[in-house]
PLY file of the C-alpha trace (Angstrom):
ply
format ascii 1.0
element vertex 128
property float x
property float y
property float z
element edge 127
property int vertex1
property int vertex2
end_header
124.97 57.93 127.11
128.51 57.06 126.02
129.59 60.68 126.44
128.38 60.54 130.03
130.20 57.27 130.71
133.43 58.48 129.11
133.26 61.73 131.08
132.72 59.85 134.30
135.64 57.51 133.63
137.97 60.34 132.56
137.91 62.56 135.68
134.71 64.38 134.60
136.25 65.64 131.36
133.43 67.42 129.50
135.19 67.16 126.14
133.08 64.10 125.29
129.86 66.07 125.76
131.18 68.99 123.75
132.28 66.75 120.87
128.92 64.96 120.88
126.96 68.22 120.79
129.15 69.73 118.07
128.51 66.64 115.92
124.78 66.89 116.61
124.78 70.58 115.66
126.74 69.89 112.46
124.29 67.15 111.50
121.32 69.45 112.20
122.86 72.23 110.10
123.53 69.82 107.22
119.95 68.53 107.37
118.61 72.10 107.47
120.70 73.07 104.45
119.42 70.00 102.56
115.85 70.89 103.50
116.28 74.51 102.36
117.81 73.40 99.04
114.95 70.96 98.49
112.31 73.59 99.28
114.00 76.17 97.05
114.01 73.66 94.20
110.35 72.89 94.77
109.52 76.61 94.84
111.41 77.20 91.56
109.55 74.28 90.02
106.21 75.70 91.20
107.06 79.11 89.73
107.97 77.41 86.47
104.65 75.55 86.47
102.78 78.78 87.22
104.39 80.47 84.23
102.92 77.76 82.01
99.36 78.27 83.29
97.83 80.30 80.50
94.53 80.89 82.31
96.31 82.97 84.98
97.29 86.56 84.34
100.52 87.99 85.74
98.72 89.48 88.76
97.21 86.13 89.73
100.58 84.44 89.32
102.11 87.08 91.57
99.47 86.37 94.24
100.08 82.62 94.11
103.87 83.11 94.29
103.44 85.46 97.25
101.01 83.06 98.91
103.50 80.20 98.63
106.07 82.26 100.53
103.57 83.78 102.99
100.83 81.22 103.70
99.46 83.24 106.63
98.81 86.34 104.51
95.24 87.59 104.02
94.42 89.26 100.69
91.67 91.77 100.10
90.23 93.23 96.93
91.43 96.65 98.04
95.00 95.48 98.75
95.19 93.67 95.39
93.76 96.73 93.63
96.33 99.03 95.25
99.33 96.76 94.80
98.74 96.42 91.05
97.11 99.83 90.42
94.02 98.27 88.82
90.27 98.83 88.96
88.20 97.37 91.79
86.33 95.05 89.43
89.57 93.72 87.92
90.99 93.01 91.37
87.75 91.33 92.43
87.70 89.16 89.30
91.35 88.15 89.76
90.73 86.98 93.31
87.41 85.25 92.61
88.93 83.26 89.74
91.67 82.08 92.10
88.98 81.05 94.60
87.07 79.17 91.89
90.25 77.30 90.87
91.10 76.49 94.50
94.17 78.69 94.88
92.54 80.94 97.51
89.70 80.64 100.00
87.03 83.35 100.33
86.21 84.45 103.87
83.39 86.82 104.83
84.62 89.58 107.15
81.76 91.91 107.99
80.46 93.22 104.68
83.73 92.62 102.84
85.51 89.51 101.67
89.00 88.44 102.56
91.00 85.82 100.73
93.15 83.34 102.61
95.73 80.84 101.46
94.36 77.29 101.61
96.39 74.63 103.39
96.66 72.58 100.18
98.14 75.42 98.08
101.67 73.98 97.97
100.30 70.68 96.67
98.01 72.42 94.20
100.87 74.59 92.93
103.15 71.58 92.59
105.50 72.40 95.48
104.91 69.16 97.39
0 1
1 2
2 3
3 4
4 5
5 6
6 7
7 8
8 9
9 10
10 11
11 12
12 13
13 14
14 15
15 16
16 17
17 18
18 19
19 20
20 21
21 22
22 23
23 24
24 25
25 26
26 27
27 28
28 29
29 30
30 31
31 32
32 33
33 34
34 35
35 36
36 37
37 38
38 39
39 40
40 41
41 42
42 43
43 44
44 45
45 46
46 47
47 48
48 49
49 50
50 51
51 52
52 53
53 54
54 55
55 56
56 57
57 58
58 59
59 60
60 61
61 62
62 63
63 64
64 65
65 66
66 67
67 68
68 69
69 70
70 71
71 72
72 73
73 74
74 75
75 76
76 77
77 78
78 79
79 80
80 81
81 82
82 83
83 84
84 85
85 86
86 87
87 88
88 89
89 90
90 91
91 92
92 93
93 94
94 95
95 96
96 97
97 98
98 99
99 100
100 101
101 102
102 103
103 104
104 105
105 106
106 107
107 108
108 109
109 110
110 111
111 112
112 113
113 114
114 115
115 116
116 117
117 118
118 119
119 120
120 121
121 122
122 123
123 124
124 125
125 126
126 127
């Protein structure tokens, strides 16, 4: 409002608007940088907590880490099997244990199952 008044009183000089917007952009950038630093710290803390979970194998930890970064991703037994070069039964067991512990949700898709990231995963993994 002040920028408008100053512009009006100073022969329609737009400098006031420009200065106001530059300050607003700088503030937004600073807040974004703070947010990113905070989220990176939370992610590192979650990864550290995951490393301490002895009931999870390295493949399950990899899934949870990936899921934290990509919450929209859908996992399948086949994709897990192929990405880690493991047997079907091993991949199935990995995913079902994560479902049982609440780190994934099982979804029926035709005859197969898909595994989605639950909304509460960041809280469960200690990110929030």
